N, C-alpha and C positions, 0 to 999 in steps of 0.2 A: 653289615646288614642292619636295617632300621628296625629297632625293637618294637616300634608302634604298629608296624605292619605284620599281619599274620602271614606266615608262610603256608602255601598250598602245596599239597603232595603233587609230585610229578604225575603219578598215575592214581586213578580212581577205580572204585569197584566197577564202574561201567566199562572201563578198558579191559576188564577180564571177562566180560559176557561173551559167549560163543559167537553171537552176531557182529561183534566188534573186533574180533581176532582176525587179522589179516595174514595170508599165506604169501610167501615169496615164491614167484614163478619166473621162468625165463620164457620169453616169447620172441619169435623171429617175425619182423615186419619190414616193409620197405622203409628206407630213410625218408622218403617223401612223405609217407603216411606219419611217421613219427614226427617229422618237422611240422606237419599240418597240425597235428594234436598239440605240439608245444606252442605254436603260434596262437591257436584258438584258446588254449588254457591261459596263456599270457594275457590275452585280450579280455578274458573273463575274470582274471585275477585269482586263478586257482591253479593247482598243480596238474601237470598233463596226465599223471596217473590217476588222479581223482576224476579228471574228465573221462578218461577211459573207463573207469569203473562205473561212472554215471550212465555212459552210453551202453555199456554191456547189460547193466541192470535194466535200463529202458527196453532193450531189445528182448530180454528174457520176459519182462513184464508184458509186453506188447505181442501177445500170441498171435499166430498167423491167422486163426480163425476170426479174431478180432479185427485184424487189418483187412481181411477180405470183407467182412461185414461193413467196415467203414468205407471201403472202396465202392461196395455195391450201393450203399446209400448215397455216397457223393455222386455216383454215376446217375442215379435216379433224379437227383436234384438238379444236375446238369441238363439232363434230357428235358426235365419240366421247364427249365429256364429257356432252353432252346426252342421248345414248342411254344412257350409263351411268347417269345421274340418273333417267331415265325408268324403266330397269329396276329400279333401286333402289327407286323409289317404288311400282312395281307389286308388287315382292316384299314391301314393307311393307304395302300394302293387302291382299294375299292373306293374309299373316300375321295382320293385324288381323281379317279376316273369319273366319279359323279360331278365333281367340280368342273372337270374338263368338258364333259359332255352335258353338264347342267341337267342331270337327272335327279329328280327329287327322291329324297330318302323314303323308303317303305316305312309305313307306320306299323308299330307292333301291335299285334292283335291279342 
């Protein structure tokens, strides 16, 4: 070992904090799901168990009420966009009719 290099401890105080201690569990899942996790983890350059832990934490953090709220907001935005598109198409059709019939535009009062 090189005397000029300081040796670092294998474990630090952070490793013993309750939030950093991991429990060993056994879980049953399909081999297809496990293979998918392994492939995705490899693509990301992380361990498949780490990826599972990340996804489980995301699911717990993303409460159903929040997901429903997000979906309702997204639905409102989609409805507005559809309505705006419908109105735009209607204006275009009216404009095309005027051109075809050569009807002058009404002046705004």
